[in-house]
C-alpha positions in Angstrom: 62.8 137.6 112.2 65.1 136.8 109.2 67.7 135.3 111.5 65.1 132.9 112.9 63.9 131.8 109.5 67.5 131.3 108.2 68.4 129.3 111.4 65.3 127.2 110.9 66.1 126.5 107.3 69.7 125.6 108.1 68.7 123.2 110.8 66.3 121.5 108.5 68.9 121.2 105.8 71.5 119.8 108.2 69.0 117.4 109.7 68.3 116.0 106.3 71.9 115.2 105.6 73.1 111.7 106.5 75.4 111.5 109.5 78.9 110.5 108.5 80.5 107.9 110.6 83.9 108.6 112.0 86.5 106.6 110.2 89.7 105.4 111.7 92.7 103.6 110.2 93.7 100.3 111.9 96.6 97.9 111.9 97.4 94.6 113.7 97.9 95.1 117.4 101.4 93.5 117.0 102.4 96.0 114.2 105.4 98.2 115.1 103.4 101.3 113.9 101.7 103.2 116.7 100.8 106.3 114.6 100.8 107.2 110.9 100.2 110.4 109.0 97.5 110.8 106.4 100.2 110.9 103.7 101.7 107.6 104.9 98.3 105.9 104.9 97.5 107.4 101.4 100.7 105.9 100.1 99.5 102.4 101.0 95.9 102.9 99.6 97.1 104.6 96.4 99.6 101.9 95.5 102.7 104.0 96.1 104.1 101.9 99.0 104.0 98.2 99.4 105.4 97.9 103.0 101.8 97.4 104.3 98.9 95.5 102.7 95.8 97.7 102.3 92.4 96.2 103.0 89.5 98.0 101.3 85.8 98.0 101.8 83.2 97.8 99.0 82.7 100.6 96.5 79.3 101.4 97.9 80.3 101.6 101.6 79.9 105.1 103.0 83.0 104.5 105.2 85.1 103.9 102.0 84.0 107.2 100.5 84.7 109.1 103.7 88.1 107.4 104.1 89.3 108.3 100.6 88.0 111.8 100.9 89.7 112.5 104.3 92.9 110.6 103.8 93.7 110.7 100.1 91.7 113.8 99.1 90.1 111.6 96.4 86.6 110.2 95.8 86.4 106.4 95.6 86.1 106.5 91.8 89.3 108.4 91.5 91.1 105.9 93.8 89.7 103.0 91.8 90.9 104.6 88.5 94.4 104.9 90.0 94.4 101.3 91.0 93.1 100.2 87.6 96.0 102.0 85.9 98.5 100.4 88.3 97.0 96.9 87.7 96.9 97.4 83.9 100.5 98.4 83.8 101.5 95.5 86.0 102.9 97.7 88.8 100.5 96.5 91.5 97.5 94.3 92.4 94.3 95.7 93.7 93.8 95.8 97.5 91.9 93.0 99.0 88.3 94.0 99.4 86.2 92.7 102.3 82.5 93.1 103.0 82.5 95.5 106.0 84.3 96.8 109.1 84.1 93.3 110.7 85.8 91.9 107.6 88.6 94.5 107.8 89.1 93.8 111.5 89.4 90.0 110.8 91.9 90.6 107.9 94.0 93.0 109.9 94.0 90.8 113.0 95.2 87.9 110.8 98.1 89.8 109.1 100.7 91.9 110.9 101.4 93.8 107.7 97.7 94.6 106.9 96.2 98.1 107.2 92.5 99.0 106.9 89.9 101.5 107.8 86.7 101.0 109.8 84.0 103.0 111.6 85.3 104.1 114.9 82.4 102.4 116.7 83.7 99.0 115.5 87.1 99.4 117.1 88.0 96.6 119.6 91.1 94.9 120.9 91.6 92.9 117.7 93.0 96.1 116.0 95.1 99.1 116.8 94.1 102.6 115.7 97.0 104.5 114.0 95.1 107.4 112.5 91.9 109.3 113.1 91.7 111.6 110.1 
């Protein structure tokens, strides 16, 4: 009987949690990169490498929080603090921020050096997936 009650409670708790979308990292289809590691992607999005141009989503976008957690092991606020420090010291400029996954796709499709992240359901031929964290 206890197992049934615990199982019912757990299913209720998990049902109440919001479903996380699956995030993927994308580049321009013409980019030479066909696959990247989490560490490589984190380097671009934490200002440690400038060989690709990171495209970010808004602070309040769930996909942004999921991306930084899975790829950089940071929450969005920690990532923003890192960027603020880099910008303040003149070592970097903040990543371009676009409104949503469609904006990321458009920016990445227009720039062979751009890298961004979107919800997996938004992937189409305008971008190439290089990482599914």
